[in-house]
C-alpha positions as CSV (number, residue, x, y, z in Angstrom):
1,M,76.7,101.7,131.3
2,R,80.5,101.8,131.8
3,V,79.7,103.6,135.1
4,K,77.1,101.5,136.9
5,G,74.2,103.0,138.8
6,A,72.3,106.2,138.7
7,Y,74.0,107.6,141.8
8,L,77.6,107.3,140.4
9,N,76.4,108.7,137.0
10,A,75.0,111.8,138.8
11,V,78.4,112.3,140.5
12,Q,80.1,112.0,137.1
13,A,77.7,114.5,135.5
14,L,78.3,117.1,138.1
15,E,82.0,116.7,137.9
16,A,81.8,117.0,134.1
17,L,80.0,120.4,134.4
18,R,82.5,121.6,137.0
19,L,85.5,120.7,134.8
20,L,83.8,122.3,131.7
21,T,83.4,125.6,133.4
22,I,87.1,125.6,134.4
23,E,88.2,124.6,130.9
24,K,86.0,127.3,129.3
25,I,86.4,130.0,131.9
26,N,88.1,132.5,129.5
27,L,85.0,132.6,127.3
28,P,82.6,135.5,127.5
29,S,80.0,134.8,130.2
30,D,77.1,134.5,127.8
31,E,78.9,132.0,125.7
32,L,80.0,130.0,128.7
33,K,76.4,130.0,130.0
34,R,75.1,128.7,126.7
35,I,77.7,125.9,126.6
36,V,77.1,124.8,130.2
37,L,73.3,124.7,129.7
38,A,73.6,122.8,126.5
39,T,75.9,120.3,128.1
40,S,73.6,120.0,131.1
41,H,70.8,119.1,128.8
42,R,72.8,116.5,126.9
43,L,73.8,114.8,130.2
44,S,70.2,114.9,131.4
45,I,68.7,113.1,128.4
46,A,71.6,110.6,127.9
47,N,69.7,108.1,130.0
48,P,66.2,109.4,130.8
49,S,65.6,106.4,133.2
50,W,68.3,107.9,135.6
51,S,66.3,110.9,136.9
52,V,68.9,111.8,139.5
53,V,71.3,112.9,136.7
54,E,68.7,115.4,135.4
55,T,68.0,116.6,139.0
56,A,71.7,117.1,139.6
57,C,72.1,119.1,136.4
58,Q,69.0,121.1,137.1
59,F,70.2,122.0,140.6
60,A,73.7,122.9,139.4
61,T,72.6,125.2,136.6
62,Q,69.4,126.6,138.2
63,Q,70.7,130.1,138.6
64,L,72.0,130.2,135.1
65,Q,68.5,129.5,133.8
66,E,67.0,132.5,135.6
67,P,66.5,135.6,133.3
68,G,68.4,138.7,134.0
69,N,71.4,137.3,135.9
70,N,74.7,139.1,135.2
71,L,77.1,136.4,136.3
72,T,80.7,136.7,135.1
73,S,82.5,133.5,133.8
74,E,84.4,133.3,137.1
75,K,81.2,133.5,139.1
76,I,79.6,130.8,136.9
77,A,82.5,128.5,137.6
78,L,82.3,129.1,141.3
79,L,78.5,128.7,141.3
80,I,78.6,125.3,139.5
81,A,81.4,124.1,141.8
82,R,79.5,125.1,144.9
83,R,76.2,123.7,143.8
84,A,77.8,120.4,142.6
85,K,79.5,120.1,146.0
86,I,76.3,120.6,148.0
87,F,74.3,118.2,145.8
88,T,76.9,115.5,145.9
89,E,77.4,115.8,149.7
90,H,73.7,115.6,150.4
91,M,73.1,112.8,147.9
92,T,75.9,110.8,149.3
93,K,74.7,111.3,152.9
94,A,71.2,110.2,151.8
95,Q,72.6,107.2,150.0
96,H,74.4,106.0,153.2
97,E,71.3,106.6,155.3
98,V,69.3,104.4,153.0
99,G,71.9,101.7,153.5
100,R,71.6,102.0,157.2
101,V,67.8,102.0,157.3
102,G,67.5,99.1,154.8
103,A,69.9,96.9,156.8
104,N,67.5,97.1,159.8
105,L,64.9,95.2,157.7
106,I,67.1,92.1,157.4
107,R,66.8,89.6,160.2
108,E,69.1,86.8,161.3
109,G,68.4,83.8,159.0
110,S,66.6,85.8,156.4
111,T,66.7,84.9,152.7
112,V,66.7,88.1,150.7
113,L,65.6,88.1,147.0
114,V,67.3,90.7,144.7
115,M,67.7,91.4,141.0
116,S,70.0,93.2,138.6
117,Y,72.8,95.5,140.0
118,S,72.2,98.1,142.7
119,A,74.9,100.0,144.6
120,T,72.2,100.8,147.2
121,L,71.4,97.1,147.7
122,I,75.1,96.3,148.0
123,E,75.3,98.9,150.8
124,I,72.2,97.6,152.6
125,L,73.3,93.9,152.4
126,G,76.9,94.8,153.3
127,N,75.8,96.8,156.3
128,A,73.6,94.0,157.6
129,W,76.4,91.5,157.1
130,D,79.0,93.7,158.8
131,S,76.6,94.1,161.8
132,G,76.9,90.4,162.5
133,K,73.6,89.2,160.9
134,R,73.9,86.0,159.0
135,F,71.5,85.6,156.1
136,S,71.5,84.5,152.4
137,V,70.7,86.1,149.1
138,I,69.0,84.8,146.0
139,G,69.6,87.0,142.9
140,T,68.9,86.9,139.2
141,E,71.7,87.2,136.6
142,S,69.7,89.9,134.9
143,R,69.9,89.2,131.2
144,P,70.8,90.2,128.6
145,N,73.8,92.1,130.0
146,G,74.2,90.2,133.3
147,E,74.4,93.0,135.8
148,G,73.2,90.6,138.5
149,R,76.4,88.6,138.1
150,V,78.4,91.7,139.0
151,M,76.4,92.2,142.2
152,A,76.7,88.6,143.0
153,A,80.5,88.8,142.6
154,I,80.7,91.7,145.0
155,L,78.6,90.2,147.7
156,V,80.2,86.7,147.5
157,E,83.6,88.4,148.1
158,K,82.1,89.7,151.3
159,G,81.3,86.2,152.3
160,I,77.6,86.4,151.9
161,P,75.9,83.1,150.8
162,Y,74.5,83.8,147.4
163,T,72.4,81.8,145.0
164,L,72.6,83.1,141.4
165,I,69.6,82.2,139.3
166,T,68.2,82.7,135.8
167,D,65.6,85.5,135.4
168,P,62.7,83.2,134.6
169,A,63.3,81.2,137.8
170,Q,62.3,84.2,140.0
171,S,58.8,82.9,140.6
172,Y,60.1,79.5,141.6
173,F,62.4,81.0,144.3
174,V,60.1,83.7,145.6
175,P,58.2,81.3,148.0
176,R,61.6,80.3,149.4
177,G,62.5,83.9,150.3
178,T,61.8,86.0,153.4
179,L,61.6,89.4,151.6
180,A,62.6,91.0,148.4
181,L,64.6,94.2,147.7
182,V,65.1,96.1,144.5
183,G,67.1,99.2,143.7
184,V,65.6,102.2,141.9
185,D,66.7,104.0,138.7
186,S,63.9,106.7,139.0
187,L,61.3,107.3,141.6
188,V,57.9,108.5,140.3
189,A,55.9,111.1,142.1
190,T,53.1,108.5,142.5
191,G,55.4,106.1,144.3
192,A,55.9,103.9,141.3
193,V,59.4,102.8,140.5
194,V,61.5,102.7,137.3
195,N,64.0,99.9,137.5
196,K,65.5,97.1,135.4
197,V,63.0,95.1,133.4
198,G,61.9,92.1,135.4
199,T,61.0,94.2,138.5
200,T,57.3,93.9,137.8
201,N,57.6,90.1,137.4
202,L,59.3,89.9,140.8
203,A,56.7,92.2,142.3
204,L,53.8,90.1,141.0
205,A,55.3,86.9,142.3
206,C,55.9,88.5,145.7
207,R,52.3,89.7,145.8
208,H,51.0,86.2,144.8
209,Y,53.1,84.4,147.5
210,G,52.6,87.0,150.2
211,K,56.3,88.1,150.3
212,P,57.1,91.8,151.1
213,L,58.9,93.8,148.4
214,Y,60.7,97.0,149.2
215,A,62.3,99.5,146.8
216,A,65.4,101.1,148.2
217,T,66.2,104.7,147.1
218,S,67.1,108.1,148.2
219,T,64.6,110.8,147.3
220,F,67.3,112.3,145.0
221,K,66.1,109.8,142.4
222,M,62.7,111.6,142.1
223,S,61.7,112.1,138.5
224,L,61.2,115.8,137.9
225,P,58.8,115.3,134.9
226,S,56.6,113.0,137.0
227,L,55.9,115.9,139.4
228,D,54.0,117.6,136.6
229,G,52.2,114.4,135.6
230,R,54.5,113.6,132.7
231,E,55.7,110.2,131.9
232,V,59.2,109.1,133.0
233,G,61.4,108.5,130.0
234,L,62.7,104.9,129.5
235,K,66.0,104.5,127.8
236,V,65.8,102.6,124.5
237,V,68.7,100.2,124.1
238,Q,69.6,99.8,120.5
239,E,72.0,96.8,120.6
240,N,70.5,93.3,120.7
241,A,73.1,92.2,123.4
242,G,73.4,88.7,122.0
243,I,69.6,88.0,122.2
244,A,69.4,86.9,118.6
245,P,71.5,84.2,117.0
246,E,74.1,85.6,114.6
247,S,72.6,83.6,111.7
248,L,69.2,85.3,112.1
249,L,70.3,89.0,112.5
250,A,70.1,89.7,108.8
251,K,66.6,88.3,108.4
252,P,64.2,91.2,107.7
253,N,61.3,89.5,109.5
254,L,63.2,89.2,112.8
255,H,62.7,92.0,115.3
256,V,64.8,92.1,118.5
257,K,63.4,94.2,121.4
258,N,66.0,94.7,124.2
259,I,63.8,96.3,126.8
260,F,66.0,97.5,129.7
261,F,63.8,99.5,132.0
262,E,60.2,99.4,133.1
263,E,57.8,101.2,135.5
264,T,56.4,99.1,138.4
265,P,53.2,100.4,140.1
266,A,53.4,101.7,143.6
267,A,50.7,99.3,144.8
268,L,53.0,96.3,144.4
269,F,55.5,97.6,147.0
270,E,55.3,97.1,150.7
271,G,57.2,100.3,151.2
272,L,60.1,102.6,150.1
273,I,63.4,102.5,152.0
274,T,64.5,106.1,152.0
275,E,66.9,108.4,153.9
276,Y,63.8,109.4,156.0
277,G,63.0,105.8,157.0
278,I,60.6,103.3,155.5
279,H,57.5,105.0,154.0
280,H,54.4,104.1,152.1
281,P,55.0,104.8,148.3
282,A,52.3,107.5,148.4
283,A,54.7,109.6,150.5
284,A,57.2,109.9,147.7
285,R,56.3,113.5,146.5
286,G,56.2,114.9,150.1
287,L,59.6,113.4,150.9
288,W,61.1,114.9,147.7
289,E,59.8,118.3,148.6
290,Q,61.5,118.0,152.0
291,T,64.8,117.2,150.2
292,W,64.5,120.0,147.7
293,K,63.8,122.5,150.5
294,S,66.9,121.3,152.3
295,L,69.1,121.8,149.2
296,I,67.8,125.3,148.6
297,T,68.3,126.2,152.3
298,N,71.9,125.2,152.0
299,I,72.5,127.3,149.0
300,E,71.0,130.4,150.7
301,E,73.1,130.0,153.8
């Protein structure tokens, strides 16, 4: 969590693989391949809720996983560097396009409901503000780690009017909003969204009060396991993050559950804000296939 957001962690993971191949380039190719694939696996499972990290590592190491390849250590290093560059460039372009598309949803005088921390939402709201639109934001502090306070600080510095609220106050403020936006940690093939816990509460309140809720994500956050019908992994947070009073921590009958991520059903979203425009959540799989085809085409050119 020292590097916030799935997008930035994917960039860091690819850079880690690139640097590893340079550091170990004098090893025999079979040994280098083994180390790179093992490291790729470790990076992929470090936070299973950030599917884009797994996707980035899978793309970077895809050729190494194919049987019968006779790559030298120098070629492995060049391959990882090239694939990391292509993935990062396309992912970054997609991220900026989501920011552009999402800004178009915000109207003059809107009140936008948000939660937790999302670099994608910061870009959307920043783009809308910089275009001259004047609106306000209501955002949760996002307990127990308070990521929402970080997002609030960034947007307040831009001059955007921001009301910071406690998480349980979401349902009170939803009727006072125009629309709600959430970021995405992982996109499920069904169109469901994995995001910070509390997303489903916001979604249900929006449904009850008739307020549109959009999830903003590039298709690069597609969960690869979900394409085969498998469940998306949800990172288990071990620390209690100050939830329990110190005086009770040693009590054997006290159990602290610090749930960090949850999956919110596709049916609760008005749409997905993607690099291809705003789409029904059911289009998620098809949009991802378009992205993967584009990546493979760039490798072959």
